[in-house]
C-alpha positions in Angstrom: 106.7 -26.6 72.8 103.4 -24.8 72.0 102.6 -27.1 69.1 102.1 -30.0 71.5 99.2 -28.2 73.1 97.3 -28.5 69.9 98.3 -32.1 69.6 96.9 -32.7 73.0 93.7 -31.1 71.9 93.7 -33.5 69.0 94.2 -36.5 71.3 91.2 -35.5 73.4 89.1 -34.7 70.4 90.0 -38.0 68.8 88.8 -39.8 71.8 85.5 -37.9 71.8 85.0 -39.0 68.2 85.9 -42.6 68.7 89.5 -42.5 67.4 92.1 -44.7 69.1 93.6 -42.8 72.2 97.3 -42.2 72.6 99.5 -41.6 75.6 100.8 -38.3 74.1 99.2 -36.1 76.7 100.5 -38.2 79.6 104.0 -38.1 78.2 103.9 -34.4 77.8 102.7 -33.7 81.3 105.5 -35.9 82.7 108.2 -34.1 80.8 106.7 -30.6 81.0 104.8 -30.3 84.3 104.5 -26.5 83.7 102.1 -27.2 80.9 99.3 -28.3 83.2 97.5 -24.9 83.2 97.7 -24.8 79.4 96.4 -28.3 79.1 93.6 -27.4 81.4 92.7 -24.6 79.0 92.7 -27.0 76.1 90.4 -29.3 78.1 88.0 -26.5 78.8 87.9 -25.5 75.1 87.3 -29.1 74.1 84.6 -29.6 76.7 82.6 -26.7 75.3 81.9 -28.5 72.1 82.3 -32.2 73.1 78.6 -32.7 73.4 78.1 -32.0 69.8 79.5 -35.4 68.9 76.1 -37.0 69.8 74.1 -35.2 67.1 72.6 -37.8 64.8 73.9 -37.7 61.2 70.4 -38.9 60.0 68.7 -36.1 62.0 71.1 -33.5 60.6 70.4 -34.7 57.0 66.7 -34.7 57.6 66.7 -31.2 59.2 68.8 -29.8 56.4 66.4 -31.1 53.8 63.5 -29.7 55.7 64.8 -26.2 55.9 65.8 -26.1 52.2 62.4 -27.5 51.3 60.7 -24.8 53.5 62.7 -22.1 51.7 61.4 -23.3 48.4 57.8 -23.6 49.5 58.0 -20.2 51.1 59.3 -18.7 47.9 56.4 -20.1 45.9 53.5 -19.9 48.3 54.3 -17.5 51.2 56.7 -14.8 50.1 56.2 -13.0 53.4 57.6 -16.1 55.2 60.6 -16.5 52.9 62.7 -13.6 54.3 62.6 -14.5 58.0 63.2 -18.2 57.1 66.1 -17.2 54.9 67.5 -15.2 57.9 67.7 -18.4 59.9 69.5 -20.1 57.0 72.0 -17.2 56.7 72.4 -16.5 60.4 75.3 -19.0 60.8 77.2 -17.5 57.9 76.7 -14.0 59.4 78.0 -15.3 62.7 81.1 -16.5 60.9 82.7 -13.1 60.7 82.3 -12.6 64.5 83.6 -16.1 65.1 86.7 -15.4 63.2 87.5 -12.5 65.5 87.3 -14.9 68.5 90.3 -16.8 67.1 92.7 -14.2 68.7 91.4 -15.3 72.1 91.6 -19.0 71.3 95.2 -18.6 69.9 96.3 -17.3 73.3 94.3 -20.0 75.1 95.9 -22.8 73.0 99.3 -21.3 73.2 99.9 -21.1 69.4 101.2 -18.5 67.0 99.6 -18.3 63.6 102.9 -18.6 61.8 104.3 -21.6 63.7 105.2 -24.8 62.0 102.9 -27.5 63.2 102.5 -31.3 62.9 100.3 -31.1 59.8 99.1 -34.7 60.0 97.8 -34.3 63.5 96.4 -30.9 62.7 94.6 -32.2 59.6 93.0 -35.1 61.6 91.9 -32.6 64.3 90.5 -30.3 61.6 88.3 -33.0 60.0 87.0 -34.2 63.4 86.0 -30.7 64.4 84.6 -29.8 61.0 82.4 -32.9 61.1 81.0 -31.9 64.4 80.5 -28.3 63.2 78.5 -29.6 60.3 76.2 -31.6 62.6 75.6 -28.6 64.9 75.0 -26.3 62.0 72.3 -28.6 60.7 70.8 -28.9 64.2 70.6 -25.2 64.6 68.4 -25.0 61.5 65.7 -26.9 63.3 62.6 -28.3 61.7 60.9 -26.3 59.0 58.1 -24.1 60.6 54.5 -24.8 59.8 53.3 -21.4 61.0 54.5 -17.9 61.7 54.5 -18.7 65.5 56.8 -21.7 65.0 59.0 -19.6 62.7 59.4 -17.1 65.5 60.2 -19.8 68.0 62.8 -21.3 65.6 64.6 -18.0 65.2 64.7 -17.6 69.0 66.0 -21.2 69.4 68.7 -20.6 66.8 69.9 -17.6 68.7 70.3 -19.7 71.8 72.0 -22.6 70.2 74.3 -20.3 68.3 76.5 -20.0 71.3 77.6 -23.6 71.2 78.1 -23.3 67.5 80.2 -20.2 68.0 82.6 -22.0 70.2 83.0 -24.9 67.8 83.3 -22.6 64.7 86.0 -20.5 66.4 88.2 -23.5 67.0 87.6 -24.9 63.5 88.5 -21.6 61.9 91.6 -21.3 64.1 92.8 -24.7 63.0 92.4 -23.9 59.4 94.3 -20.6 59.8 97.3 -22.3 61.4 98.0 -24.0 58.0 99.0 -20.5 56.7 102.7 -20.5 57.7 103.9 -18.2 54.9 102.1 -15.0 55.7 101.6 -14.5 51.9 98.4 -12.8 50.8 95.7 -15.2 49.4 95.1 -14.6 45.7 91.7 -14.0 44.2 90.9 -16.9 41.9 88.8 -16.5 38.8 88.3 -19.7 36.9 86.7 -19.6 33.4 85.9 -23.1 32.2 84.7 -23.3 28.6 82.6 -26.2 27.3 83.9 -28.5 24.5 86.4 -26.0 23.2 89.0 -27.5 20.9 92.6 -26.4 20.8 92.5 -25.3 17.2 89.5 -23.1 17.9 91.5 -20.8 20.3 93.7 -18.1 18.7 96.8 -18.6 20.8 96.9 -22.3 20.2 96.1 -22.0 16.5 99.0 -19.6 16.2 101.3 -22.0 18.1 100.4 -24.9 15.7 101.5 -22.8 12.7 98.4 -23.8 10.9 97.7 -20.5 9.2 94.0 -21.0 9.8 91.4 -18.3 10.3 91.6 -18.9 14.1 95.2 -17.8 14.1 94.2 -14.2 13.2 94.9 -11.7 15.9 91.4 -10.3 15.8 89.6 -13.6 16.4 90.2 -14.1 20.2 92.2 -11.0 21.1 91.3 -11.1 24.8 92.3 -14.7 25.4 95.5 -14.1 23.4 96.2 -11.1 25.6 95.8 -13.2 28.7 98.4 -15.6 27.3 100.8 -12.8 26.5 100.5 -11.7 30.2 100.5 -15.2 31.6 101.5 -18.8 31.0 100.2 -20.9 28.2 99.6 -24.5 29.5 100.6 -26.7 26.6 100.0 -30.1 28.4 96.8 -29.5 30.4 94.7 -32.6 30.6 91.1 -33.3 31.6 88.7 -36.1 30.9 87.2 -36.6 27.4 83.7 -35.4 28.4 82.1 -32.8 30.6 80.8 -34.4 33.8 83.9 -36.3 34.9 86.1 -33.3 34.2 84.0 -30.9 36.2 83.7 -33.3 39.1 87.5 -33.6 39.0 87.9 -29.8 39.2 85.4 -29.5 42.1 86.7 -32.4 44.1 90.4 -32.7 43.3 89.9 -36.4 42.4 90.9 -38.0 39.1 87.8 -39.1 37.1 88.9 -42.8 37.4 88.3 -42.5 41.2 84.8 -40.8 41.0 83.3 -42.3 37.9 83.8 -41.6 34.2 80.3 -42.6 32.8 78.0 -39.8 31.7 74.6 -39.9 33.3 71.5 -37.8 33.5 70.3 -35.7 36.4 67.1 -37.9 36.8 69.1 -41.0 37.8 68.5 -42.7 41.2 69.2 -46.1 42.7 66.0 -46.2 44.8 67.9 -45.3 48.0 70.3 -48.2 48.2 73.5 -46.1 48.3 73.2 -42.7 49.9 76.7 -41.6 48.8 76.7 -42.7 45.1 73.1 -43.6 44.4 72.3 -40.6 42.2 74.0 -38.5 39.6 76.5 -35.9 40.9 79.3 -35.5 43.3 78.6 -37.1 46.7 77.5 -34.5 49.3 80.1 -35.5 51.8 82.9 -34.5 49.4 84.4 -31.1 50.2 84.2 -29.0 47.0 86.8 -26.5 46.0 84.5 -23.7 47.1 83.9 -25.3 50.5 87.6 -25.9 50.9 88.5 -22.3 50.2 85.8 -21.1 52.5 87.9 -22.5 55.3 90.5 -19.9 54.4 88.1 -17.0 54.4 87.2 -17.1 50.7 83.8 -16.0 49.3 82.8 -18.2 46.3 80.3 -17.8 43.5 79.4 -20.1 40.6 77.7 -19.1 37.3 77.0 -21.3 34.3 76.9 -25.1 34.0 76.3 -27.0 37.2 77.1 -30.4 35.6 79.2 -32.5 38.0 77.5 -31.3 41.2 74.1 -33.0 40.7 70.6 -31.9 41.9 69.2 -35.1 43.5 69.0 -33.4 46.9 69.3 -29.9 48.3 72.7 -30.9 49.6 74.0 -31.4 46.0 73.3 -27.8 45.0 76.1 -25.3 44.6 74.8 -23.1 47.4 75.0 -26.1 49.7 78.5 -26.9 48.6 80.4 -23.7 49.6 79.2 -21.2 47.0 77.6 -18.0 48.4 75.5 -17.6 45.2 75.0 -19.6 42.0 73.0 -19.4 38.8 73.0 -21.9 36.0 71.7 -25.1 34.6 72.0 -28.8 35.7 72.0 -30.8 32.5 74.8 -31.3 30.0 73.4 -28.6 27.8 70.2 -26.6 27.4 68.8 -24.3 24.8 70.6 -20.9 24.7 67.3 -19.0 24.0 64.4 -20.7 25.8 66.6 -22.7 28.3 64.7 -26.0 27.7 66.5 -29.4 27.6 66.0 -31.1 24.2 68.3 -34.1 23.4 69.9 -31.9 20.7 71.4 -29.8 23.4 72.6 -32.8 25.3 69.5 -32.8 27.6 68.1 -36.0 29.1 67.3 -38.4 26.3 63.8 -39.2 27.6 60.7 -39.6 25.6 59.0 -36.3 24.9 56.5 -35.4 27.6 53.0 -34.2 26.7 53.1 -30.5 25.9 50.0 -29.6 27.9 49.7 -27.9 30.3 53.3 -26.7 30.0 54.9 -24.1 27.8 57.3 -26.6 26.3 57.6 -30.3 25.8 61.0 -30.3 27.6 61.7 -29.0 31.1 63.3 -25.6 31.4 66.6 -25.8 33.1 67.7 -22.6 34.7 68.2 -22.0 38.4 69.1 -19.1 40.6 70.4 -20.2 44.0 67.7 -22.5 45.4 64.8 -21.7 43.0 63.9 -21.5 39.3 65.1 -18.3 37.6 61.7 -16.9 37.0 63.2 -13.5 36.3 65.3 -14.9 33.5 62.5 -16.9 31.9 60.3 -13.8 31.8 62.9 -12.3 29.4 63.0 -15.1 26.9 64.3 -15.2 24.2 67.5 -13.7 25.6 70.9 -15.3 25.1 71.6 -17.3 28.2 75.2 -16.4 28.5 74.2 -12.8 29.1 72.6 -13.7 32.5 75.8 -15.5 33.6 78.2 -12.7 32.8 75.9 -10.1 34.3 75.9 -12.0 37.6 79.6 -12.4 37.5 80.2 -8.8 36.8 77.9 -7.8 39.7 79.8 -10.1 42.1 83.1 -8.5 41.1 81.7 -5.0 41.4 80.2 -5.6 44.9 83.0 -7.7 46.3 85.2 -6.4 49.0 88.7 -6.7 47.6 90.2 -7.3 51.0 88.4 -10.7 51.2 89.7 -13.4 48.9 87.3 -14.3 46.0 86.8 -17.6 44.2 84.7 -17.0 41.1 83.9 -20.2 39.1 82.4 -19.3 35.7 81.4 -22.4 33.8 80.4 -21.1 30.5 77.9 -22.8 28.2 80.0 -21.7 25.2 80.6 -23.3 22.7 78.7 -26.5 23.6 75.8 -27.6 21.4 73.3 -26.6 20.4 75.2 -24.3 18.1 73.2 -21.1 18.6 74.4 -17.5 18.0 72.6 -14.3 17.0 72.5 -13.5 13.3 74.4 -10.3 13.7 77.3 -12.0 15.4 77.2 -14.9 12.9 77.3 -12.5 10.0 80.1 -10.5 11.4 82.3 -13.6 11.9 81.4 -15.0 8.5 82.4 -11.7 6.8 85.8 -11.9 8.5 86.2 -15.5 7.3 85.3 -14.4 3.7 87.9 -11.6 4.0 90.4 -14.2 5.1 89.6 -16.6 2.3 88.2 -14.7 -0.8 88.0 -18.0 -2.7 84.9 -18.7 -0.6 82.9 -15.8 -2.1 79.9 -16.6 -4.2 80.0 -16.3 -8.0 78.5 -12.8 -7.5 81.4 -11.9 -5.2 79.2 -12.0 -2.1 79.8 -13.6 1.3 77.1 -16.1 2.2 76.9 -14.6 5.7 73.5 -15.9 6.8 72.3 -18.9 8.8 70.0 -21.0 6.6 68.4 -22.8 9.4 65.3 -23.7 7.4 67.4 -25.7 4.9 66.8 -23.4 2.0 68.6 -20.5 0.4 66.8 -17.2 0.0 65.4 -16.8 -3.5 68.0 -15.7 -6.0 70.9 -16.2 -3.7 73.7 -18.8 -4.1 74.9 -20.4 -0.9 76.5 -23.6 0.3 75.9 -23.2 4.0 72.7 -25.2 4.2 71.0 -27.6 6.4 70.0 -31.0 4.8 67.9 -32.7 7.4 70.1 -32.8 10.5 73.3 -32.4 8.6 74.7 -29.0 7.8 76.4 -29.4 4.5 76.8 -28.4 0.9 73.8 -30.3 -0.5 74.7 -30.3 -4.1 78.1 -30.3 -5.7 77.0 -27.5 -8.0 76.6 -25.2 -5.0 80.2 -25.7 -3.8 82.4 -22.6 -3.8 82.8 -21.6 -7.4 86.4 -20.4 -6.9 87.6 -23.7 -5.6 88.1 -22.5 -2.0 88.2 -24.8 1.0 85.4 -23.2 2.9 84.0 -23.5 6.3 80.7 -25.3 6.8 77.9 -23.4 8.6 78.6 -25.4 11.8 82.2 -24.2 11.9 81.1 -20.6 11.4 78.6 -20.9 14.2 81.1 -22.4 16.6 83.8 -19.8 15.9 81.2 -17.1 16.2 80.3 -18.5 19.7 84.0 -18.6 20.7 84.4 -15.0 19.5 81.4 -14.1 21.6 83.0 -15.7 24.6 86.1 -13.7 24.0 84.3 -10.4 23.4 81.4 -10.5 25.8 82.6 -12.7 28.6 86.4 -12.6 28.9 86.8 -8.9 28.0 84.3 -7.4 30.4 85.4 -9.7 33.2 89.0 -8.6 32.8 88.0 -5.0 32.6 85.9 -5.3 35.8 88.8 -6.9 37.7 91.2 -4.2 36.6 88.8 -1.4 37.3 88.4 -2.4 41.0 91.3 -1.3 43.2 93.3 -4.2 44.6 91.6 -6.9 42.5 93.7 -7.7 39.4 97.0 -7.3 41.3 96.0 -10.2 43.5 94.1 -12.3 40.9 94.9 -15.6 39.3 92.8 -16.0 36.2 92.6 -19.5 34.7 91.1 -20.2 31.3 90.5 -23.8 30.3 88.1 -26.2 28.6 86.6 -29.3 30.2 87.7 -31.5 27.3 88.8 -31.4 23.7 86.5 -30.2 20.9 83.8 -32.4 19.4 84.6 -33.3 15.8 81.4 -35.2 14.8 78.6 -33.9 12.5 77.0 -30.6 13.5 79.4 -29.9 16.3 82.1 -27.9 14.5 85.1 -28.4 16.8 88.8 -28.9 15.8 91.8 -30.1 17.8 94.4 -29.8 15.1 97.1 -31.1 15.1 96.1 -33.6 17.8 94.5 -36.9 17.1 90.8 -37.5 17.8 88.4 -35.4 19.8 85.8 -35.3 22.6 84.8 -38.9 23.7 88.0 -40.6 22.5 91.1 -41.7 24.4 93.4 -39.9 22.1 95.0 -36.6 23.1 92.4 -34.6 21.1 89.9 -35.7 23.7 92.0 -35.3 26.9 94.2 -32.4 26.2 92.4 -29.1 26.6 93.4 -25.5 25.8 94.4 -23.7 29.0 96.3 -20.8 30.3 96.8 -18.9 33.6 97.2 -15.1 33.9 96.6 -12.3 36.4 98.5 -9.9 38.5 99.4 -12.5 41.1 101.8 -14.2 38.7 105.5 -13.1 39.0 106.7 -10.9 36.2 109.4 -13.4 35.3 106.9 -15.9 33.8 104.7 -13.6 31.8 104.4 -14.5 28.2 105.9 -18.0 28.7 104.6 -21.5 27.8 104.7 -24.5 30.2 105.1 -28.0 29.0 104.6 -29.4 32.5 102.1 -32.3 32.5 99.1 -31.3 34.7 95.5 -32.3 35.1 92.3 -30.3 35.8 92.1 -31.9 39.3 95.5 -30.3 40.2 93.9 -26.9 40.6 92.1 -28.1 43.7 95.3 -28.8 45.5 97.2 -25.8 44.1 94.5 -23.3 45.2 94.2 -25.0 48.6 97.9 -24.6 49.2 98.0 -21.0 48.0 95.3 -20.4 50.5 97.3 -22.0 53.3 95.2 -25.1 53.5 95.8 -28.8 53.4 94.1 -30.2 50.3 93.3 -33.6 51.8 89.7 -34.6 52.1 89.3 -38.0 53.7 85.6 -38.9 53.6 83.8 -42.2 53.8 83.2 -44.1 50.6 85.3 -41.8 48.3 88.9 -41.8 47.4 91.1 -39.0 48.7 92.3 -36.0 46.7 94.6 -36.9 43.7 95.6 -33.5 42.6 99.2 -32.2 43.0 100.4 -28.7 43.7 101.6 -27.3 40.4 102.4 -23.8 41.6 106.2 -24.2 41.8 106.2 -25.9 38.5 104.4 -22.9 37.0 106.4 -20.1 38.5 109.8 -21.7 39.3 109.9 -24.5 36.7 110.1 -27.1 39.5 108.1 -30.1 38.3 105.6 -31.6 40.7 106.2 -35.1 42.1 104.2 -36.8 39.4 105.4 -39.8 37.4 102.0 -41.2 36.3 98.7 -39.8 35.1 95.9 -42.2 35.0 93.7 -40.6 32.4 91.1 -43.4 32.0 90.7 -47.2 32.4 92.1 -47.4 28.8 94.8 -44.7 28.8 97.8 -44.0 31.0 100.7 -41.5 30.8 104.0 -42.4 32.4 107.3 -40.5 32.7 110.2 -42.7 31.7 112.9 -42.4 34.4 115.7 -43.2 31.8 114.8 -40.5 29.2 112.6 -38.2 31.1 110.1 -38.4 28.3 106.3 -38.8 28.8 104.8 -41.9 27.1 101.2 -42.8 26.7 99.6 -46.2 26.6 96.2 -46.7 25.0 94.4 -50.0 25.4 91.2 -51.6 24.1 89.1 -49.9 21.5 88.7 -46.1 21.2 86.9 -44.0 18.6 87.4 -40.8 16.6 90.7 -42.2 15.4 91.5 -39.5 12.9 93.5 -36.3 12.4 91.8 -33.1 11.3 93.2 -30.4 9.1 93.5 -26.7 10.1 90.2 -25.7 8.4 88.1 -28.6 9.7 85.2 -29.0 9.2 85.1 -27.7 5.6 83.6 -28.3 2.2 86.3 -30.9 1.6 84.2 -33.3 3.6 80.7 -31.7 3.6 78.5 -34.7 3.9 80.0 -38.1 4.8 76.5 -39.7 5.0 76.3 -39.5 1.2 79.6 -41.5 0.8 80.1 -44.9 2.3 82.3 -46.1 3.9 82.6 -42.9 5.9 86.2 -41.8 5.8 86.5 -38.1 6.5 84.2 -37.2 9.4 82.7 -39.0 12.5 79.0 -39.3 12.3 78.3 -39.4 16.0 79.4 -36.1 17.7 78.6 -37.2 21.2 80.9 -39.0 23.7 78.2 -41.7 24.3 76.9 -44.4 21.9 78.8 -46.1 19.2 82.0 -44.3 18.5 82.9 -43.8 14.8 86.4 -44.6 13.4 87.2 -47.2 16.1 90.7 -48.5 16.5 91.5 -51.5 18.7 94.9 -51.2 20.5 94.5 -54.6 22.1 93.5 -56.2 25.4 95.4 -55.0 28.5 94.9 -58.4 30.1 96.8 -59.9 27.1 99.6 -57.3 27.6 98.6 -55.4 24.5 98.3 -51.7 23.9 99.5 -48.9 21.7 102.5 -46.9 22.9 103.4 -43.3 22.0 106.2 -41.0 23.0 104.3 -37.7 23.5 107.5 -35.6 23.8 108.6 -36.7 20.3 105.2 -37.6 18.8 102.4 -35.4 20.3 100.1 -36.3 17.4 100.2 -40.0 18.4 101.2 -41.3 14.9 103.9 -43.8 15.6 103.0 -46.9 17.7 106.1 -47.9 19.6 104.8 -51.1 21.2 107.1 -53.3 19.2 110.2 -51.2 19.5 110.1 -49.7 23.0 109.4 -53.0 24.6 110.9 -52.1 28.0 108.7 -49.0 28.4 105.7 -50.9 27.0 106.0 -53.8 29.5 106.5 -51.4 32.4 103.4 -49.3 31.5 101.3 -52.5 31.0 102.0 -53.5 34.6 101.5 -49.9 35.9 98.1 -49.7 34.2 97.0 -53.1 35.5 97.9 -52.0 39.0 96.2 -48.6 38.7 93.0 -50.1 37.1 92.5 -52.1 40.3 91.7 -48.7 41.9 89.4 -47.6 39.1 85.9 -46.9 40.6 82.7 -46.7 38.7 79.6 -46.3 40.9 76.2 -47.6 40.0 74.0 -44.6 40.3 70.7 -46.3 39.4 68.3 -45.9 36.5 66.8 -42.9 34.8 63.4 -42.1 36.2 61.5 -41.1 33.0 58.2 -40.7 34.9 59.8 -38.4 37.4 61.4 -36.4 34.6 58.0 -35.8 33.0 56.5 -35.1 36.4 59.0 -32.3 36.9 58.7 -30.8 33.5 56.2 -28.2 34.7 58.2 -25.4 33.1 61.3 -25.9 35.2 63.7 -28.8 35.7 63.5 -29.5 39.4 60.4 -27.4 40.1 57.9 -28.9 42.5 55.0 -31.1 41.4 52.2 -32.7 43.4 54.3 -35.9 43.6 57.4 -33.9 44.7 56.5 -30.8 46.7 60.1 -29.8 47.4 61.1 -29.6 43.7 64.1 -31.8 44.2 63.9 -35.1 42.3 64.9 -37.6 45.0 63.7 -36.0 48.2 61.0 -38.0 49.9 59.2 -41.1 48.6 58.8 -41.5 44.9 55.7 -42.6 43.0 57.7 -44.3 40.4 61.1 -45.9 40.1 62.5 -46.9 36.7 60.8 -46.3 33.4 64.0 -45.2 31.8 67.3 -46.7 30.7 68.9 -48.5 33.6 
């Protein structure tokens, strides 16, 4: 009977927010006249926050921008004003702990027990209505940014008054989210380490599983990651997108990339204000990120590393505005590891070089700490960027209260280009590779364990790891390994040294810190994954053996990423196992939400709802999730055949990087394809944009054409079955046509080159005269266009 009291509250709240009314309440009162006092209590609770529905969304957006802008200005110009203003910004979050305690009173008032089974669809609708109002009031409490100390004092006083209304609303909202938790099970800590462009063959446990016998299969190459797999579950069929931004947006939002856009863009993209949801690069601010979702269940979240996928066009795009309590990292696809600038070689914005004066560098520096540039880090240049991120992560673990659930998202830069690693670490890894393959020693019996970044060997030294222009290669056949060994090129040594660094200086200390803190590791789920397959083009160094293709292609070498899950929260029965369940990066959103006792649904205007499925039972109980289709891209679809139970893959149109690598790729067997035409052994373009090398045309979907592979029998995609498995082929053609009707690619505008150069004052996103807030698309712009659009 009690659950109907909450449904009555939903009915009334739906009316307040303009939803169609129902006669549920009338029917309840007729059949249960004794409920009148309880319904009166519900009415009183609703009345306390009903007035908040009138808050203007435009006003809320404007006020939020103002307070964030004031915070930035205070940091730069009035440090003494920053602290009190920050207190206003943080006051609501401080109140949240007290609001949570009020839920006990409201539970009694609404007649609900926290473990009761509820009408989840009604509960979910109520939650989103209340949460929408909560967001509006929260913005209103911020108030306008103060112009003076007196106004600042008045604003603080006003916030204290208005907080009472916010308290009532927040208490009800938190109570609603808590009623999702019907299991009573403890919520796990979640630590998610997302590597960047890491190929399967470049991870020890996956190299061992392939039987390749390569250097990467050595036990001492990635021992920490291997250890996680030994005490966890190796995820053999973990899919993502074939490039960074769509994959990261999928993880943060729970949506498949085909529903939120697959095109890579740059952070300085804007449509001039036409579409406030999709008119700039990044995940729309009205989407509930995984961190914001988990915050509803009491989680504290932090993010360190690559912010790609969130965007920076407005303050609302930033991680600290999207549910993360703290965040430090960079916005572009890749910056320099040592000076943090954004040259195109590191996948920075491909804009014309800005004039060097009066700035330190010709490219903007891209490193942020919460809401401001990371001045403290830049002062320590040149220091390896990854050190900052792991230091912050370890500090969070050390200071975290283990009784509060933690979500730590560590989006490592490693091993994305530019390939940069210290000489000591490079030499150490190179020596191990020479020990593994003595045939690669020089004629003098020495290991060429040095990075020849200047393109020349030291006087009197024989070497074949050289740089010829922009191509790392053996420049002269006479300098090839004298003993006939198949030897790694410098780019492979660099990449493997970076992966070994990730294992030694990121994974290892993180695990040590979690295990050292009482109550942490026992309740932790530790996920390790990559955002896509490894890049296999020139100067990238990746390898996805034995899979076909690589980053940027629609073959499994691009989609299928190395992944595993470990941690003390896993049941002992699954430790050391391998799962062949088909899953996607977006599934973690739904899985973590359900483990936290939450609904994963996120119905917001202008954006598709969550696609991810809960894979927890599939991981721990071998109960596959209800998935029969996986729409990887507009050109690729996976489908489970109901007759055989096998997973098939359909690839349509043209896709690049159509090749298979060997276990030691890239090596001296194909040192410099630019010297031999036609190019047959290596892709020239290592990026997922631009002309793709080694194209293969599988045919036009609209003409019922496409390549078909049975991934259970042929995971390397070698045998095209489109002429023999005609029933499966015809079925998947129709499935893909139907699904492609739902494919969504927003137009985000054009790159604003002038704005990019305006902002390159030492920091990407720092304020300039034309843009005093430091955020590219806040306020009026002096220029629109000027870049590629």
